[in-house]
C-alpha positions in Angstrom: -79.9 -53.6 -17.8 -76.2 -53.6 -17.7 -74.6 -56.8 -18.8 -72.6 -58.4 -16.2 -69.6 -60.4 -17.2 -68.4 -63.0 -14.7 -64.6 -63.4 -14.8 -63.6 -67.1 -14.8 -60.9 -68.1 -12.3 -57.5 -68.6 -13.9 -56.9 -72.2 -13.9 -53.3 -71.9 -15.3 -52.1 -70.1 -12.2 -51.0 -73.7 -10.8 -49.9 -74.9 -14.1 -47.6 -72.0 -14.9 -46.1 -71.8 -11.5 -43.6 -74.5 -12.1 -41.7 -73.1 -15.0 -41.6 -69.6 -13.1 -40.4 -71.4 -10.0 -37.7 -73.2 -11.9 -36.5 -69.8 -13.3 -36.5 -68.3 -9.8 -34.8 -71.3 -8.4 -32.2 -71.1 -10.9 -31.6 -67.3 -10.5 -31.4 -67.9 -6.7 -29.6 -71.1 -6.5 -32.4 -72.9 -4.9 -33.7 -76.3 -5.6 -36.2 -76.8 -8.3 -38.0 -80.1 -7.2 -40.8 -78.0 -5.4 -42.7 -77.5 -8.7 -46.2 -77.7 -7.0 -46.4 -74.2 -5.5 -49.3 -71.6 -5.5 -48.9 -68.2 -6.6 -49.1 -67.1 -3.1 -46.4 -69.3 -2.0 -44.0 -68.2 -4.9 -44.7 -64.6 -3.6 -43.7 -65.4 -0.2 -40.5 -67.1 -1.3 -39.8 -64.4 -3.8 -40.2 -61.9 -1.3 -37.5 -63.8 1.1 -35.1 -63.7 -2.1 -35.6 -60.1 -2.7 -34.6 -59.5 1.0 -31.6 -61.7 0.8 -30.3 -59.7 -2.3 -31.3 -56.3 -0.9 -33.9 -55.7 -3.7 -37.1 -53.6 -2.7 -40.2 -55.8 -2.6 -43.8 -54.4 -2.5 -45.1 -54.0 1.1 -48.1 -56.3 0.3 -47.4 -59.1 -1.9 -50.8 -60.6 -1.5 -52.9 -61.1 -4.5 -50.2 -60.8 -7.1 -50.5 -62.5 -10.4 -47.9 -64.3 -12.4 -47.2 -61.1 -14.4 -46.2 -59.3 -11.3 -44.0 -62.2 -10.1 -42.5 -62.1 -13.6 -41.5 -58.5 -13.1 -40.0 -59.0 -9.9 -38.1 -62.2 -11.2 -36.6 -59.8 -14.0 -35.4 -57.5 -11.3 -33.7 -60.2 -9.4 -32.1 -61.5 -12.6 -30.8 -58.2 -13.3 -29.5 -57.8 -9.8 -27.6 -61.0 -10.0 -26.2 -60.1 -13.3 -24.8 -56.9 -11.9 -23.4 -58.8 -9.1 -21.7 -61.4 -11.5 -20.4 -58.4 -13.7 -19.0 -56.7 -10.4 -17.2 -60.0 -9.3 -15.6 -60.5 -12.7 -14.4 -56.8 -12.8 -13.0 -57.3 -9.2 -11.3 -60.9 -10.2 -9.9 -59.1 -13.5 -8.2 -56.3 -11.2 -7.3 -58.5 -8.1 -3.9 -60.3 -7.9 -3.9 -64.1 -6.9 -2.1 -64.9 -3.8 -1.5 -68.5 -3.2 0.3 -70.4 -0.4 1.0 -73.9 -0.4 3.2 -76.4 1.4 5.0 -77.6 -1.8 5.4 -74.2 -3.6 5.6 -71.5 -1.0 4.0 -68.3 -1.4 3.3 -66.8 -4.7 1.6 -63.7 -5.9 0.4 -63.5 -9.5 -0.9 -60.4 -11.4 -4.6 -60.3 -12.7 -5.4 -61.8 -16.2 -3.2 -62.4 -18.3 -1.1 -63.2 -15.3 2.4 -62.5 -16.7 3.6 -60.8 -13.6 4.3 -63.4 -10.8 6.6 -63.5 -7.8 7.4 -66.4 -5.7 8.9 -66.8 -2.2 10.8 -70.1 -1.4 13.4 -71.2 1.1 15.9 -74.0 1.6 17.0 -74.7 5.1 19.7 -77.3 6.1 20.9 -78.0 9.6 23.8 -80.5 9.6 25.6 -82.5 12.1 29.4 -83.6 11.3 31.2 -86.5 13.2 34.4 -88.0 12.4 35.7 -91.5 13.4 39.4 -92.2 14.4 40.8 -89.0 13.2 43.8 -89.2 15.5 46.5 -88.1 12.9 44.3 -85.3 11.3 41.8 -84.3 13.8 38.6 -82.6 12.5 35.9 -80.9 14.7 32.6 -82.6 15.5 30.1 -80.1 15.1 26.6 -78.9 14.5 26.0 -76.2 11.8 23.7 -74.5 9.5 24.8 -75.7 6.2 22.2 -73.5 4.1 19.8 -70.9 5.1 18.6 -69.6 1.7 15.1 -67.6 1.3 14.7 -67.0 -2.6 12.5 -64.6 -4.6 12.1 -65.6 -8.2 9.4 -65.2 -11.0 8.6 -63.3 -14.0 7.9 -59.7 -14.9 5.9 -60.0 -18.3 6.5 -62.7 -20.8 9.8 -61.4 -21.4 11.7 -61.0 -18.2 12.4 -63.9 -15.6 14.5 -63.2 -12.4 16.0 -64.9 -9.3 17.5 -63.7 -6.2 19.2 -66.3 -3.9 20.9 -65.1 -0.6 22.9 -67.1 1.8 22.6 -66.5 5.4 24.4 -69.7 6.9 28.1 -68.9 7.8 29.7 -66.0 9.3 28.3 -63.4 6.8 25.6 -63.0 4.4 26.2 -63.5 0.5 24.4 -63.6 -2.9 24.6 -67.1 -4.4 22.1 -66.2 -7.3 21.2 -63.1 -8.8 20.1 -63.0 -12.5 17.7 -62.0 -15.1 16.5 -64.1 -17.9 15.3 -62.5 -21.1 13.1 -65.0 -22.5 13.1 -64.5 -26.2 12.0 -68.0 -27.1 12.0 -71.4 -25.3 15.2 -72.1 -27.6 17.0 -68.9 -27.0 17.0 -67.3 -23.6 19.6 -64.8 -22.3 20.8 -65.1 -18.6 22.7 -62.3 -17.1 24.2 -62.2 -13.7 25.4 -64.7 -11.1 24.5 -68.3 -11.4 25.8 -71.8 -11.7 28.5 -72.6 -14.5 27.0 -75.1 -17.2 30.1 -77.5 -16.7 29.3 -80.1 -14.0 26.3 -82.3 -13.8 26.1 -82.8 -10.0 26.9 -79.2 -9.5 23.8 -78.1 -11.5 21.6 -80.2 -9.2 19.5 -78.2 -6.7 21.5 -78.4 -3.3 18.3 -79.9 -1.7 18.1 -82.6 -4.2 21.7 -84.2 -4.2 22.1 -88.0 -3.5 24.3 -87.3 -0.8 24.8 -84.5 1.6 28.0 -83.1 0.1 29.2 -83.4 -3.5 31.6 -85.9 -4.8 35.1 -85.8 -5.8 34.4 -85.1 -9.7 32.7 -81.8 -8.6 35.9 -80.7 -7.2 37.2 -80.0 -10.5 34.2 -78.1 -11.8 33.2 -74.6 -11.1 30.4 -73.4 -9.0 28.7 -70.1 -9.3 30.2 -67.5 -11.7 29.1 -64.1 -13.0 28.5 -63.5 -16.9 26.0 -64.1 -19.4 24.7 -67.2 -20.9 22.7 -68.2 -23.9 20.5 -71.1 -23.0 17.3 -72.9 -24.4 16.0 -76.3 -25.7 14.3 -77.7 -28.7 13.2 -80.7 -30.5 10.4 -81.6 -27.8 12.8 -80.6 -25.0 15.0 -83.4 -25.8 18.1 -81.2 -26.6 19.1 -78.5 -24.4 22.1 -76.3 -24.4 24.0 -73.4 -22.7 26.8 -71.3 -23.8 28.3 -68.3 -21.8 31.3 -66.1 -21.0 32.2 -65.8 -17.4 34.6 -64.1 -15.0 36.2 -67.4 -14.4 35.9 -69.5 -11.5 38.5 -72.0 -10.1 37.6 -75.6 -9.5 34.9 -76.1 -6.9 34.4 -72.6 -6.0 32.4 -69.4 -6.9 34.0 -66.8 -8.6 35.1 -63.4 -7.0 32.7 -60.5 -7.2 34.9 -58.7 -10.0 37.2 -60.3 -12.7 40.6 -60.3 -11.0 42.7 -60.8 -14.0 41.1 -58.9 -16.8 40.5 -62.5 -18.3 37.4 -64.2 -19.4 36.2 -67.8 -19.3 33.9 -69.5 -22.0 31.9 -72.2 -20.9 29.0 -74.5 -22.3 27.0 -77.7 -22.1 25.0 -79.7 -24.4 22.8 -82.4 -23.1 20.6 -84.9 -24.9 17.6 -86.8 -23.6 16.4 -88.7 -27.0 13.9 -90.8 -25.5 12.3 -88.3 -23.0 9.0 -88.2 -25.0 8.9 -91.6 -26.5 8.3 -93.9 -23.3 10.0 -97.3 -22.6 12.8 -98.3 -20.8 15.4 -95.3 -22.1 12.7 -92.7 -21.2 14.8 -91.5 -18.5 18.3 -91.5 -20.2 20.2 -88.5 -20.6 23.9 -87.7 -21.7 25.9 -84.9 -22.6 29.3 -82.8 -22.5 30.3 -79.7 -20.4 33.4 -77.8 -21.1 35.2 -74.5 -20.3 38.3 -72.8 -21.6 40.0 -69.5 -20.9 43.2 -67.8 -19.3 44.2 -67.4 -15.9 47.2 -65.2 -14.5 47.7 -64.7 -10.8 48.2 -66.5 -7.5 45.9 -67.2 -4.6 42.7 -68.8 -3.9 41.0 -66.7 -6.9 43.4 -68.4 -9.3 44.4 -71.8 -8.0 42.0 -74.4 -6.6 42.0 -76.3 -3.4 40.3 -79.8 -3.3 38.3 -81.0 -0.4 36.9 -84.5 0.3 33.2 -85.3 0.8 33.8 -84.6 4.5 35.0 -81.3 3.5 38.4 -81.5 4.7 41.3 -80.1 2.4 43.7 -82.6 0.9 45.4 -80.9 -1.7 46.6 -77.3 -2.6 49.5 -75.7 -4.5 52.7 -74.3 -2.7 52.2 -70.4 -1.8 54.9 -69.5 -4.7 52.9 -71.0 -7.5 51.1 -68.8 -10.2 48.5 -69.7 -12.5 49.8 -68.4 -15.7 48.1 -69.3 -18.9 45.2 -71.7 -20.2 42.9 -73.2 -18.2 40.6 -76.0 -19.7 38.0 -78.5 -18.7 35.9 -81.1 -20.2 33.4 -83.4 -18.8 31.0 -86.2 -20.3 28.3 -86.8 -18.1 25.3 -89.0 -17.9 22.0 -90.0 -15.8 19.4 -92.4 -16.0 16.4 -92.7 -14.1 13.8 -95.7 -14.1 11.1 -96.0 -11.9 12.5 -96.3 -8.5 16.2 -96.7 -9.7 18.5 -93.7 -10.5 22.2 -93.5 -11.6 24.4 -90.2 -12.3 28.0 -90.3 -13.4 30.4 -87.8 -14.7 34.2 -87.6 -15.7 36.1 -84.4 -15.4 39.4 -83.3 -16.7 40.6 -79.9 -15.4 44.1 -78.4 -16.7 45.9 -75.4 -15.7 49.2 -73.9 -16.8 51.4 -73.0 -13.8 54.5 -71.3 -13.2 57.2 -71.2 -10.4 59.9 -68.7 -11.3 61.1 -69.7 -14.7 59.7 -73.4 -14.3 56.3 -74.0 -16.4 54.0 -76.7 -16.7 50.3 -77.5 -17.8 49.0 -79.8 -15.0 46.1 -81.9 -15.8 43.9 -83.2 -12.9 41.2 -86.0 -13.4 38.3 -87.3 -11.4 35.3 -89.3 -11.8 32.3 -90.5 -9.7 29.2 -92.9 -9.9 26.1 -92.4 -7.8 23.4 -94.8 -7.7 20.1 -94.8 -5.8 17.1 -97.0 -5.0 13.8 -95.6 -3.6 12.7 -98.6 -1.3 9.1 -97.4 -1.0 8.3 -97.5 -4.7 8.1 -93.8 -5.6 9.9 -92.7 -8.7 13.5 -91.4 -8.6 14.9 -88.2 -10.5 17.3 -85.8 -10.9 15.4 -83.6 -8.9 15.0 -86.3 -6.1 11.8 -87.9 -4.8 9.2 -85.2 -5.8 6.6 -86.3 -3.2 6.2 -89.5 -1.0 3.2 -91.8 -1.9 2.2 -91.9 1.8 3.4 -88.7 3.9 4.6 -89.5 7.3 1.6 -88.5 9.7 1.9 -89.1 13.5 -0.5 -91.9 14.4 -1.2 -93.2 10.9 0.2 -95.8 8.4 2.1 -93.1 6.3 5.9 -93.3 6.7 7.1 -91.4 3.9 9.4 -92.4 1.4 13.0 -94.0 2.0 15.9 -93.8 -0.6 19.0 -95.7 -0.3 22.1 -94.1 -2.1 25.7 -95.3 -2.7 28.5 -93.2 -4.3 32.1 -94.2 -5.3 34.8 -91.7 -7.1 38.4 -90.9 -7.4 40.5 -87.7 -7.9 44.0 -88.0 -9.2 46.5 -84.9 -9.2 48.7 -84.8 -12.0 52.2 -86.5 -11.3 54.1 -83.4 -12.8 52.6 -81.2 -9.7 55.2 -82.9 -7.3 57.3 -81.9 -5.8 57.9 -78.6 -7.4 54.2 -77.2 -7.6 52.9 -79.1 -4.4 54.6 -80.6 -1.4 54.0 -84.5 -1.4 54.6 -84.5 2.4 51.6 -82.1 3.1 49.0 -82.9 0.4 47.8 -86.1 -1.3 48.4 -87.2 -4.9 45.1 -89.0 -4.9 41.9 -89.6 -3.2 39.4 -92.5 -3.2 36.0 -92.1 -1.7 32.9 -94.3 -1.1 29.7 -93.3 0.7 26.3 -94.7 1.6 23.2 -92.4 2.5 19.8 -93.1 3.6 17.2 -90.4 2.5 14.0 -90.2 4.4 11.4 -88.0 2.7 8.8 -87.5 5.5 6.8 -85.3 3.3 7.3 -83.2 0.0 8.9 -80.4 2.1 10.8 -82.3 4.9 13.7 -84.6 4.6 16.2 -86.3 7.0 19.4 -87.6 5.8 22.3 -89.8 7.2 25.5 -90.5 5.4 28.6 -92.4 6.0 31.6 -91.6 3.6 35.3 -92.9 3.7 38.1 -91.5 1.8 41.6 -92.9 1.4 44.5 -91.1 0.0 47.7 -91.8 -1.8 50.6 -89.8 -0.1 49.8 -86.6 1.9 51.7 -87.4 5.1 55.4 -87.0 6.2 58.1 -89.1 4.7 56.2 -90.4 1.8 53.4 -91.9 3.9 49.7 -92.1 3.0 47.5 -89.6 4.8 44.9 -91.1 7.5 41.7 -92.3 6.1 38.9 -89.9 6.7 35.9 -91.5 8.3 33.0 -89.3 8.3 29.3 -89.3 9.5 27.0 -86.6 8.6 23.4 -86.0 9.2 21.0 -83.3 7.7 17.5 -82.0 8.6 16.1 -80.3 5.7 13.1 -78.0 5.0 12.5 -76.9 1.3 9.3 -75.0 -0.1 
């Protein structure tokens, strides 16, 4: 008689379902709290997951044991591994595109991400209004002061670049166009057109200056020039320097597109921030010296400067017969100090040039200085780059009003006495200018700023019969979008 063996039911089916369900839930991203499930319930859930993942499942899952479920779970795990590998491969070969209100549009190469292109812009729409200008009338006007889209970034770990065109005005120009060869943070070689390293206020971004237009001291420093410059920083970024050779730009202006007189200008700057990394009350103190030297020979606007007020009206120029003929030198001690909501920027500039009319020669030394102080009324930190971000950006219908900054500036520019009357006409141009100004900057958001300025400039001389030129009283406004 055959012996019949009765198979005992598997009591462990319910017990081992919990760890299997936990593994299944982890693989499929499901909650693991439902541990008390039967094998049949697990099979049904597993079949639903297989359908979501596109994994073929048996037509009839009924009566499956744990071994069958385990095999199907391994298939799902492998499917998820392949998907993860595929996602990682796509991420490794796909550029990163980012768009933000504060940083604009950027495109970054796949890892290691050493190729990056950033698209930014600065837009400034101004209003200019003059008060009591009966003797020297100026036109009240609205204008685009700056329309500057920019492209900048890095092309590998060695090369950086920036292209900054200017579309405001009568014709398009290129303000910045340079390459940076980044050998080391202590030694980067910049080649192209960019800001000369001499002036402290000049080196500020056009969207970050305390008042709408630059002060009188900046009229004696060059703006943008073409050349090459070695720059860098060391000692924990507490010491920075720049040293370059350039075509040569006259005071307050850009250089021409080509060297006009076959002479070069050498310019440099060293700037110290000894307590930058130490904290404390002096953390925001920086001071340094900018200077330039070269030779200049020729007549006209490419060789001799014209000086303007903060209201952008010209108050000094040379006679048309005067030639630049010899050494040109500048030096400028400078400093800034930022502590919480308070900011202070100051500089002194001496600019000398050898000039000639016929056989008469003279070295003329013009000098200027200015102080700009600011206080952020809403408590944000002041800085050389302006208020970075309001604590409570302006939002219609909410409590946020943005950040408010009050700014004041005083400056003076003096023309060398030896300029009169042979090299400049005392009945047409002033021998000195003194200017003060007040400004209110409203940072609605990190990108939008509204500005109102009042400046008043007084002159020594500049009118017929030795009289003083009429005071300039100017009220300027600006709406600025930067990203």
